[in-house]
ZADO-1210 file (C-alpha; in nm, 4 decimals, padded with zeros to 6 digits):
<atoms>
<atom x="00.0000" y="00.0000" z="00.0000" code="MET" pos="1"/>
<atom x="00.1269" y="00.3469" z="-00.0909" code="ILE" pos="2"/>
<atom x="00.0246" y="00.6731" z="00.0746" code="LEU" pos="3"/>
<atom x="00.0052" y="00.9735" z="-00.1583" code="LEU" pos="4"/>
<atom x="00.0090" y="01.3030" z="00.0332" code="VAL" pos="5"/>
<atom x="-00.0997" y="01.5995" z="-00.1775" code="THR" pos="6"/>
<atom x="-00.3689" y="01.8653" z="-00.1916" code="PRO" pos="7"/>
<atom x="-00.3349" y="01.8720" z="-00.5706" code="SER" pos="8"/>
<atom x="-00.6381" y="01.8509" z="-00.7980" code="ASP" pos="9"/>
<atom x="-00.4378" y="01.5857" z="-00.9822" code="ARG" pos="10"/>
<atom x="-00.4338" y="01.3538" z="-00.6793" code="ALA" pos="11"/>
<atom x="-00.6890" y="01.1125" z="-00.8277" code="HIS" pos="12"/>
<atom x="-00.5018" y="01.0877" z="-01.1598" code="ARG" pos="13"/>
<atom x="-00.1708" y="01.0422" z="-00.9775" code="CYS" pos="14"/>
<atom x="-00.3196" y="00.7716" z="-00.7569" code="ALA" pos="15"/>
<atom x="-00.4644" y="00.5915" z="-01.0577" code="GLN" pos="16"/>
<atom x="-00.1316" y="00.6039" z="-01.2455" code="ALA" pos="17"/>
<atom x="00.0543" y="00.4713" z="-00.9404" code="LEU" pos="18"/>
<atom x="-00.1960" y="00.1910" z="-00.8891" code="LYS" pos="19"/>
<atom x="-00.1771" y="00.0839" z="-01.2536" code="GLU" pos="20"/>
<atom x="00.2015" y="00.0835" z="-01.2581" code="ASN" pos="21"/>
<atom x="00.2835" y="-00.0566" z="-00.9145" code="THR" pos="22"/>
<atom x="-00.0143" y="-00.2820" z="-00.8508" code="GLY" pos="23"/>
<atom x="-00.0316" y="-00.1410" z="-00.5000" code="GLU" pos="24"/>
<atom x="-00.3374" y="00.0065" z="-00.3329" code="GLU" pos="25"/>
<atom x="-00.3068" y="00.3852" z="-00.3129" code="ILE" pos="26"/>
<atom x="-00.4416" y="00.5914" z="-00.0230" code="VAL" pos="27"/>
<atom x="-00.4623" y="00.9683" z="-00.0651" code="VAL" pos="28"/>
<atom x="-00.4213" y="01.2199" z="00.2178" code="ALA" pos="29"/>
<atom x="-00.4752" y="01.5892" z="00.1465" code="GLU" pos="30"/>
<atom x="-00.2419" y="01.7182" z="00.4183" code="ASN" pos="31"/>
<atom x="00.0291" y="01.6055" z="00.6574" code="LEU" pos="32"/>
<atom x="-00.2106" y="01.5777" z="00.9506" code="ARG" pos="33"/>
<atom x="-00.4254" y="01.3285" z="00.7571" code="GLN" pos="34"/>
<atom x="-00.1059" y="01.1508" z="00.6499" code="ALA" pos="35"/>
<atom x="00.0028" y="01.1124" z="01.0142" code="ALA" pos="36"/>
<atom x="-00.3379" y="00.9631" z="01.0982" code="THR" pos="37"/>
<atom x="-00.3119" y="00.7174" z="00.8077" code="GLN" pos="38"/>
<atom x="00.0447" y="00.6237" z="00.9032" code="LEU" pos="39"/>
<atom x="-00.0630" y="00.5497" z="01.2608" code="ARG" pos="40"/>
<atom x="-00.3428" y="00.3210" z="01.1457" code="SER" pos="41"/>
<atom x="-00.1807" y="00.1283" z="00.8568" code="ASP" pos="42"/>
<atom x="00.1536" y="00.0102" z="00.7273" code="SER" pos="43"/>
<atom x="00.2746" y="00.1490" z="00.3950" code="TYR" pos="44"/>
<atom x="00.5386" y="00.0455" z="00.1468" code="LEU" pos="45"/>
<atom x="00.6027" y="00.4068" z="00.0452" code="ALA" pos="46"/>
<atom x="00.4814" y="00.7564" z="00.1288" code="VAL" pos="47"/>
<atom x="00.4778" y="00.9979" z="-00.1649" code="VAL" pos="48"/>
<atom x="00.5029" y="01.3529" z="-00.0334" code="LEU" pos="49"/>
<atom x="00.4162" y="01.6515" z="-00.2498" code="ASP" pos="50"/>
<atom x="00.6943" y="01.9077" z="-00.2065" code="GLN" pos="51"/>
<atom x="00.4324" y="02.1829" z="-00.1970" code="HIS" pos="52"/>
<atom x="00.2947" y="02.0401" z="00.1276" code="LEU" pos="53"/>
<atom x="00.6364" y="02.0209" z="00.2852" code="LEU" pos="54"/>
<atom x="00.6835" y="02.3904" z="00.2189" code="GLU" pos="55"/>
<atom x="00.3265" y="02.4910" z="00.3118" code="ALA" pos="56"/>
<atom x="00.3060" y="02.2866" z="00.6361" code="GLU" pos="57"/>
<atom x="00.6563" y="02.2831" z="00.7874" code="PRO" pos="58"/>
<atom x="00.5197" y="02.2434" z="01.1424" code="ASP" pos="59"/>
<atom x="00.3441" y="01.9169" z="01.0521" code="GLU" pos="60"/>
<atom x="00.6444" y="01.7476" z="00.8902" code="ILE" pos="61"/>
<atom x="00.7908" y="01.6034" z="01.2110" code="ASP" pos="62"/>
<atom x="00.4558" y="01.4623" z="01.3230" code="THR" pos="63"/>
<atom x="00.4042" y="01.2807" z="00.9945" code="ALA" pos="64"/>
<atom x="00.7642" y="01.1567" z="00.9744" code="MET" pos="65"/>
<atom x="00.7485" y="01.0044" z="01.3244" code="GLN" pos="66"/>
<atom x="00.4983" y="00.7509" z="01.1978" code="HIS" pos="67"/>
<atom x="00.6692" y="00.6449" z="00.8732" code="LEU" pos="68"/>
<atom x="00.7719" y="00.3094" z="01.0167" code="GLY" pos="69"/>
<atom x="00.9370" y="00.1096" z="00.7387" code="THR" pos="70"/>
<atom x="00.7733" y="00.3124" z="00.4596" code="ALA" pos="71"/>
<atom x="01.0155" y="00.4745" z="00.2211" code="ILE" pos="72"/>
<atom x="00.9523" y="00.8476" z="00.1755" code="PRO" pos="73"/>
<atom x="00.9462" y="00.9771" z="-00.1820" code="VAL" pos="74"/>
<atom x="00.9443" y="01.3543" z="-00.2260" code="GLN" pos="75"/>
<atom x="00.8120" y="01.4869" z="-00.5569" code="VAL" pos="76"/>
<atom x="00.7022" y="01.8217" z="-00.6907" code="ASN" pos="77"/>
<atom x="00.3648" y="01.7391" z="-00.8419" code="LEU" pos="78"/>
<atom x="00.3269" y="02.0933" z="-00.9734" code="ALA" pos="79"/>
<atom x="00.6024" y="02.0356" z="-01.2284" code="ILE" pos="80"/>
<atom x="00.6351" y="01.6567" z="-01.2449" code="SER" pos="81"/>
<atom x="00.4403" y="01.4625" z="-01.5008" code="GLY" pos="82"/>
<atom x="00.2711" y="01.1324" z="-01.4246" code="LEU" pos="83"/>
<atom x="00.5494" y="00.9398" z="-01.5979" code="ASP" pos="84"/>
<atom x="00.8146" y="01.0935" z="-01.3760" code="ARG" pos="85"/>
<atom x="00.6041" y="01.0350" z="-01.0639" code="LEU" pos="86"/>
<atom x="00.5564" y="00.6700" z="-01.1535" code="VAL" pos="87"/>
<atom x="00.9282" y="00.6247" z="-01.2342" code="ARG" pos="88"/>
<atom x="01.0418" y="00.7778" z="-00.9054" code="GLU" pos="89"/>
<atom x="00.7956" y="00.5812" z="-00.6937" code="VAL" pos="90"/>
<atom x="00.8657" y="00.2592" z="-00.8822" code="HIS" pos="91"/>
<atom x="01.2422" y="00.3065" z="-00.8352" code="ALA" pos="92"/>
<atom x="01.1998" y="00.3776" z="-00.4628" code="ALA" pos="93"/>
<atom x="00.9745" y="00.0750" z="-00.4110" code="VAL" pos="94"/>
<atom x="01.2119" y="-00.1541" z="-00.6010" code="GLU" pos="95"/>
<atom x="01.5073" y="-00.0194" z="-00.4002" code="ARG" pos="96"/>
<atom x="01.3193" y="-00.0869" z="-00.0758" code="ARG" pos="97"/>
<atom x="01.2316" y="-00.4398" z="-00.1862" code="LYS" pos="98"/>
<atom x="01.5978" y="-00.5109" z="-00.2735" code="ARG" pos="99"/>
<atom x="01.7142" y="-00.3736" z="00.0624" code="GLU" pos="100"/>
<atom x="01.4509" y="-00.5759" z="00.2448" code="GLU" pos="101"/>
<atom x="01.5497" y="-00.8949" z="00.0592" code="ALA" pos="102"/>
<atom x="01.9177" y="-00.8361" z="00.1375" code="ALA" pos="103"/>
<atom x="01.8414" y="-00.7762" z="00.5059" code="ALA" pos="104"/>
<atom x="01.6274" y="-01.0906" z="00.5200" code="THR" pos="105"/>
<atom x="01.8991" y="-01.2939" z="00.3524" code="GLN" pos="106"/>
<atom x="02.1602" y="-01.1625" z="00.5973" code="ALA" pos="107"/>
<atom x="01.9363" y="-01.2429" z="00.8954" code="ALA" pos="108"/>
<atom x="01.8700" y="-01.5950" z="00.7660" code="VAL" pos="109"/>
<atom x="02.2425" y="-01.6480" z="00.7115" code="GLY" pos="110"/>
<atom x="02.3255" y="-01.5346" z="01.0633" code="THR" pos="111"/>
<atom x="02.0530" y="-01.7493" z="01.2157" code="LEU" pos="112"/>
<atom x="02.1640" y="-02.0484" z="01.0078" code="HIS" pos="113"/>
<atom x="02.5226" y="-02.0117" z="01.1311" code="SER" pos="114"/>
<atom x="02.4180" y="-01.9775" z="01.4939" code="GLU" pos="115"/>
<atom x="02.1813" y="-02.2744" z="01.4799" code="LEU" pos="116"/>
<atom x="02.4367" y="-02.4887" z="01.3005" code="ASN" pos="117"/>
<atom x="02.6874" y="-02.4316" z="01.5816" code="GLY" pos="118"/>
<atom x="02.4315" y="-02.5198" z="01.8457" code="THR" pos="119"/>
<atom x="02.3249" y="-02.8333" z="01.6574" code="LEU" pos="120"/>
<atom x="02.6869" y="-02.9454" z="01.6266" code="THR" pos="121"/>
<atom x="02.7305" y="-02.9079" z="02.0030" code="ALA" pos="122"/>
<atom x="02.4098" y="-03.1032" z="02.0684" code="LEU" pos="123"/>
<atom x="02.5183" y="-03.3853" z="01.8360" code="LEU" pos="124"/>
<atom x="02.8571" y="-03.4025" z="02.0070" code="LEU" pos="125"/>
<atom x="02.6981" y="-03.4146" z="02.3535" code="HIS" pos="126"/>
<atom x="02.4607" y="-03.6924" z="02.2467" code="CYS" pos="127"/>
<atom x="02.7462" y="-03.8939" z="02.0979" code="GLU" pos="128"/>
<atom x="02.9585" y="-03.8487" z="02.4111" code="LEU" pos="129"/>
<atom x="02.6648" y="-03.9415" z="02.6349" code="ALA" pos="130"/>
<atom x="02.6026" y="-04.2584" z="02.4316" code="LEU" pos="131"/>
<atom x="02.9634" y="-04.3666" z="02.4994" code="GLU" pos="132"/>
<atom x="02.9126" y="-04.3600" z="02.8771" code="VAL" pos="133"/>
<atom x="02.9362" y="-04.7218" z="02.9994" code="PRO" pos="134"/>
<atom x="02.6455" y="-04.8777" z="03.1835" code="GLY" pos="135"/>
<atom x="02.3695" y="-04.6498" z="03.0522" code="LEU" pos="136"/>
<atom x="02.0225" y="-04.7950" z="03.1027" code="PRO" pos="137"/>
<atom x="01.8640" y="-04.9070" z="02.7725" code="PRO" pos="138"/>
<atom x="01.5853" y="-04.6484" z="02.8120" code="ALA" pos="139"/>
<atom x="01.8453" y="-04.3675" z="02.8350" code="ALA" pos="140"/>
<atom x="02.0265" y="-04.5010" z="02.5273" code="VAL" pos="141"/>
<atom x="01.6979" y="-04.5029" z="02.3335" code="ASP" pos="142"/>
<atom x="01.6215" y="-04.1449" z="02.4376" code="LYS" pos="143"/>
<atom x="01.9712" y="-04.0232" z="02.3441" code="LEU" pos="144"/>
<atom x="01.9553" y="-04.1996" z="02.0066" code="GLN" pos="145"/>
<atom x="01.6129" y="-04.0428" z="01.9394" code="SER" pos="146"/>
<atom x="01.7480" y="-03.7000" z="02.0302" code="ALA" pos="147"/>
<atom x="02.0520" y="-03.7596" z="01.8065" code="HIS" pos="148"/>
<atom x="01.8258" y="-03.8574" z="01.5147" code="THR" pos="149"/>
<atom x="01.6027" y="-03.5517" z="01.5643" code="LEU" pos="150"/>
<atom x="01.9028" y="-03.3187" z="01.5779" code="ILE" pos="151"/>
<atom x="02.0382" y="-03.4650" z="01.2527" code="LYS" pos="152"/>
<atom x="01.6944" y="-03.4166" z="01.0956" code="LYS" pos="153"/>
<atom x="01.6879" y="-03.0497" z="01.2031" code="ILE" pos="154"/>
<atom x="02.0380" y="-03.0024" z="01.0587" code="ARG" pos="155"/>
<atom x="01.9341" y="-03.1484" z="00.7226" code="SER" pos="156"/>
<atom x="01.6237" y="-02.9268" z="00.7205" code="GLN" pos="157"/>
<atom x="01.8433" y="-02.6208" z="00.7831" code="LEU" pos="158"/>
<atom x="02.0698" y="-02.7183" z="00.4939" code="GLU" pos="159"/>
<atom x="01.7747" y="-02.7095" z="00.2540" code="THR" pos="160"/>
<atom x="01.6786" y="-02.3536" z="00.3561" code="VAL" pos="161"/>
</atoms>
């Protein structure tokens, strides 16, 4: 979902062009106060801010920006920008955000994979050492072998991720 913040008469046409070219739902706010309300109630992929508003309502900028969350702000001058330029800038910003998000996710998965792999190795080693203890009751051996098998299964599942 994309939030378009502009008092422009062209807001509907801009919203329609953005929707057609991004496939995202577009919500229009006429001023920064309405934008802040929308940002508090929903999560947005991007927030397109008309430069005219930023100049006309400087006191409201901080309030709106506090609630951006993970939305990427895109500042455009709708008075001089055509629909093609608006769509290009928003599309580029959204694609950049998606690439950054994918890279961050991949890094987090890699870190988690490394940490879990180390823990699983330690668990496997402890199970193997425990199984070598002489005189273990058969029930304890069965439990340790089951745990060892489950740990190996988790490790193979992690390798496929």
